[in-house]
N, C-alpha and C positions, 0 to 999 in steps of 0.2 A: 075254654073257647066258650063266646056267645055264642046265642042262640040262632042266628044265623048262620053261622057256620057248620053249628049243629043238623040244621033243617038240609044246610048244602050239602051236606056230608055224604047224609041218608040219600039223597036225590041222587049222586052221584056213586053212591055202593048199586043201587037197583038199575042204573041206568051200565055202571061197569057190567053188571053183571050178562044184564041183554046181549051187549057186544060181546063178551066171554064167547057165549053160547052163539053167536053170530059168524066170532073167529072161526070156532069148530065146524061149522057148516059149511065158509068157503072153501074147507082146506077138502071136502069133497067133491066139491061143485067144479064146472067151466067156468071162464071168465063172463059169460055172457049171464048163467044164471047166478054166480058173486054177484053183479053187478044187480039184477032183479031183487035180490034180498035185500042188497042194501036201499033201493026203492021201496021196498015195502017198507023195510024197518023205520023209512023217512030220515036214513042217512044221506042218501043222496035222490039231486032233482034228476028224472029224465029228461037226458039232453040227446036229442036227437041226431048231434052231429056225434056225440061218444058212441052213440048206439052204433052209431055206421064202422064205428073201427074195429067194436067190439066181434064183428064176424072173423076179421083176422086173429085176435089176439086166439078167440077160439079154435081157429085152423089151426095154429102155431101148439096150442093145448093138446089139439087131437094127433098132428105130428110127433110129440113129444110123447105121448099115452104108448108108442111103441118103438119108439128110438131106444135102440144099444148105444150109446158112447165106447169111440176105442179103447184099448186097452195103451197107456200112454208112460211109455217109461221112460225113468230118470237118465237122461245122457251123461255119458264119460267125460269129467270131466277134464282129462286130459286134453279133451279134443276142443276144448273148449280154451285152453293156453294158445295166446298167438303166439305163435310160432315162426310166421312170415308176412307179420301185419295184421293175419284176418284167423277167426277161429273157424274152422272147417264146417260147423253148422253155419255161420257168414258167408263162405264162402258156397252151400247149397241155395242158401236163400237167395244171394244174387241170380247162381245161376237160374232159380226158377224164376226170376224175374225179366231174366234176359229171351229167356223161351216162351214169353209170356201166360207162365203158370203159376202166377206169383200163391195162388193158393189151393189149386185147385175148385171141385166143387163137392159142395156141402151137401148131404142128403136134404138137411133141416134146415132152413134158410130164418133167421132169426127177427127183430122188427126195430126198425129203427122211425122213432115218434118224436115231430117234432110240431114247435106252434107257440103262439105267446103267453108272456105269464099269463098264469091264473087258469088256462080252461082246460084243468084236468088231467094235463100227462100223467104226471106222478102215480096220482087214483090211480089211474088205469093200470099203469106196471105195476103196482102196489097189487091190485086186484091180480092181476097177472100172477104176479111170485107165489101170492097164497094157494092160487090151483096149479100150480108147478105139478106134476106126478110124483110123489111122492121116491120111486126108484131113481130119482136125477138129485144128484148134489145139487145144492144152489149157492149163491152167495148176491145180496142187494144192498149196492152202497154209492154214495155218494160221490161224482167221479173224482172230484178234488181229492177225497178220502182214498179212494182209489190209488192216485197217484204218491199222494205222501208216505202210505203204506207201499208202493211199488219201491221210491228211492229209499225208505228205511231196508227194505227186504236185500236191495241192489249190495248197498253198504254191511250186512250181515253176512251174507253169502262169499263175498271176497275176503273177510276179514275169517271165514269158517276153512276157504282154502287157502290161507294166507297169500293170495296172489289179487293185487290191486288192479291188474288191468284183465283179469278173466271177461271172459266173454259172457255173463250172467243173465241176459235174455231167454237163452235156450232151457236155463235153469228155473227161471221164475218161470215161465210157459208151462213147462212140464209141471210144477207144485200145482197152479193155478188150474189147470186140466184134471188132474187128480183128484182135486179136492170141489171143482162147480164145473159142471155139465152146463148150466144155464147162469148165465153173468148177468146182471141187471145194475145198469149205470143210469143216475139219476143229475138229470143237468151237464151232458157230456161235452165238452169245451177243451180247445189248443190254443193255448196264450203262448205255450214257451216252445220255443226252436230246441231244446234239450228234451222236453215230453213227446215235442212232435215226431223226432227223430228215431225215440225208443218207442212210441206205439205205431210208430209204421212197421216195424220188426215184428213187437210181441205181439199182434192182432194179426200178424200174416202168420202166426205161426198158429193162435190158438182159433182162428177161422178156417184152417186148413183141416180139408179129411182126417189126417195123422191123429190131430189134436180133438177135432170134434166138439168145440166148444160154440152153444147158440147165447148171442147178444142180445140183449133189450134196451134199447138207450134210450135217452128220453132227453130230448135238448131244444134250446130256444134257437136253435140256428139251422138252415137245412145242410145236408153232407158237403154241398159242392159252397158253401159259407163256413164251415169250417177252417179258422187257423187262415183265415183273408187277411191279406197283404202281410204276414207273418214273414220272418227271415227264411230264408232260404223256401220258400213254398212250395216250389217246382217238387221238392224230393218227399214232401209231405202228398201229393198228387196221388200216388200207387195208394195211399192207405183210404182217401177216400174214395178209390174207385171199387176197393177192395171192400170197403162198408157199404155201399151202392153194391154188390155182386153177393154177398154175403146174410143180408138182412132184405130185408121188404120195407121202403120207405115210405113212412105215412104223414101227410099233415093234417092235423087236427085245426079245422078252421075254427072253431066252436066262436062264438062273436062274445061267448057271456064270461066275464072274468069273475070267479066265483071267491076269488079273495074281496070282491066288492059287493057280493049278498047282504043285504041287512041281518046281521043274528045278533040275538041278544050279548050285549058287552060288558063284560066285568071289568071291576078298576084295577085291573090288575097295573095297570100305569098311572101312579101318583104323581100331579104336579100342585103348586100351591095356585089358588083362585087370582086371579089379576088385583096388583095392587097388593098380595101381601107378599113381603121380601121372604126368602130361599130360608137363611139363617134365624129370620123371625123366633120366638120360643116357641107363637104357636103354629107355626108352621114344621118344626125340630121335632113337636111333640106329634103332629099328625103323620110324620116321615116314622118315627118308629112305629106308634101305633100299625100304621100301612107295613111294614116289615116284618112286625110279628105276626099280624093276623096273617100274612101268606106263608110265614116262614112255619105256623103252626099245621098252616093247610096243607101245602107240600108235605112238611114233617109224620105222615100217616102211615096206616100199612104196614107191610113187613118191612122190618127194619129200622122203624120209629123208636123215637128214645131221646133221650140227652142231646144238645148240641157239643159238637167238639170243636177244641182252639187248635187252628196251626198245625191242620193235619199235613199230609203230604202225600203228592202222586209221583213217580217216575215217569218223566217223560225221556225217552232215548239214553237214557242214563243219566239223567237229572234230577233234581227234587225239583217240584213244583207246588207252592204254598198254598195251602186253600184256609183264607182264614177263622173263617167258622162254617158248620158243613155238618152233615149227618149223611152217611154215606148206607145209599145209594138213593137216598131221597132229595135231599138241599144242599145246595152250600151257597154261602154270602160271599160276595164282594164289595166293593166301592167301585167305582168306574173307574179312580186310576189306580187300581189294586188291580183290576182287570185288563186296563188297556193303554195303562201308563208306562208301563214297561215291555223291553223289547221281548214280546210273546211270537212265539211260531203258531202256524197253523196246526203243529202238530201239539200244541200245547192246550188250543180251544178244541183241538178231536179228542182226546182223553179226557179234558174235564166233560164233554157232552154223553162221551158213553160210559161216565162213571157216574154221573148224578141224573136223576130224574128232572128237579127242578133248581131254578135261579132267580137269588134276588141279587139285584143290582140297584146299589147304591149310589145317590147324588149324583148324580149325572149333570153336570154344566151345560152351560150352550156352547156348540161348535162350530168353530170354523177354520178357513182352509189353514190358519197358525196352527192347528193341532190334526193336522190330515193323515198321519202316521197312525192317530188314534183311534179316528174314524173308520179308517182300513181293519185296524184289530179289531172293533166292533162290528162289524160286517163279516169278516172271517168267523167270530163267535156267534152270531143270530146264524151263519149258515149252518156254523158247525151241529148246534140247539137244534135248531129247525129239524136239520136231516135226521136227528135223532128221534124226533119227535118230544123234544123234552118243551118244557113250560118257563116261561120267566116274569119275574114282575120287580118295578123298577119305583126308583123314586128321582125325580129331575126336576130340572129347573123351569120347565116349559114342555107344553105335548110334543108328538115327536115330529110332528110337521112342522112343529117352529122353534124345533132346539137347534136348527143350522141356520147360520147366520153371518151377515158381515163382519170383518173381526174391529176392523174401527166403533161396531155398535155394542160391541161387550165390556162392560165394568171389570177391572182386575181381579176382583175376584169371580170370575167366569160366572154369576148367576144372576148378573143384575146386564139392560141394557139401557146404552143412555137414553135412547129414544124408543118410541114405540115401531116396531118392524109392519112395512107396509111392504103388499103385493104387487100393488096396483101395477098395470100393465106389464105383468106376468104373462098374462096369456097372449098379449101379443105378439112378443118380445119371444117365445119359445114356442111357439104353433106351428113351425114347420121343425121342431127339432125329431132328431130319429128316434126318441123314448115314446115320445106322443105318437108319430105318423106311425113306425113302424110297432110298437110294443103297447101302445094303448092308454099308457101312463099320464097322469095329471100333469099339464102345464108347470104347474109350482113345482109337482115333485123334478122333473127336468130341470128348473131353475136352480134347485135345492143342488141336484145334481153336476152341477157348471160348475164346483168346486173342483170335481176331478177333467183332468184333459185325456185321460184314454180311455175309450171308449167302453171296454170290459168294464172298467170301475165305476162309471157314472152307468151302467145295465146294472151292476152288482149293488151299487146304493140304492136305485129305484126300488128292485126287486127286496131291498131289504126293508124300506118303509112299508112295502106289500107287504110282507111277511109279519112284520109286527102286528100289523092291522089283523091278519088272520091269528095269529097268538092269543091275542086278548080274545077272543071267542069264547061263550060257553061250549061250540060243540069241540074247541080244540081241548080246554082245561078237562070238560067231562071225560072227554072220551081213553082207553087205554091204551097207552103209549103204542101199542104197534098197531093200531086201526087209526091214530091220527090221519090229517090229510092234507 
């Protein structure tokens, strides 16, 4: 390891120790005290818009201090078998809705916090999560991961009880309530009709007094904008009304995008200088050095040791090959190995939970012709970001320049026929929703136009924003559970 890495490591260890002490103090604090502690440590800027919301978080914290959740029994499986087309629990649910009492009144209301990208929603939720009173079980998950786990567990329950038509929603609700009184969802969104119908029933149970679950959700959408223009959306409206009834809906309208605040950026993302061919001897040597440097950096601490070739992880009974790795510290993939195969979100979630750092090599220029690979890469980035992991890459160009028109890419996918020009992008995309509603750059909106679906456009733009954030010193040096 060279002198630069040794110095960097010593500085990281000192910062790690300070952050650990801060983490321990947060467990005893309320959200306002936790926020003040981070501001005093220089980990946060004192944002007046965020501070307005802290009072609501602290009020919820105080209510939870003396909250006694109900005892939730596991439902009788026989009642969940559809004898007349509907299970007994589902009929009870329908009767509740017809009577106008779909969930009753819970004594403690949760929080639904929404706002634009980068304004600090996730950070505020994480601060609250750290300060949840110790007597209450809690769970914090990215909403996409929660839905993946929900579908997986649904299938398991049907197999366990040998009944594929079993109404598993009450079983799922009881399991969640028994293990998590406080449920925190990051980036709550609904895009699929099956998910919308499942959530309507599940949340109706969870947020009822009988189950007593307290919800804290962050989202880029107001409740009334959830599942907007979705198929059979009228059937999801009761769920929206329930969320508004059982949570305090708060809009975080901070004008600052903290992902754009200038911070020292390390060279985690490598690309050749202009005029240097990617597959030239000079560049390939530089790529190898970059990969070696960051592999050594990630492969430190408890569990460090020699790298292993072709390790395997199990995902839903399938074997997922990891070409080069050391659990739980680092994994290496080429872009093609990671995104060129038919991988699912579950694959990427499993990887993100198994490793702290990732080296992604040989990312080529990307266009609409490889849109599926781009989608997979976005899903991977979301999983690693939510797990507070780190990545280092070698690529044909900087991320903002990687996405090009198909006709501009040469056959090897690492060279362009002509220099890319973004002249006129500002005029063309100045009225785009990504620019007007969410504050993204016009060039980002232009790149996102390769996608037709609004949710995919937003996910792409958010991925570019996250890549910037994940390349900062603050992200790389912070303990994994304190990255924001």
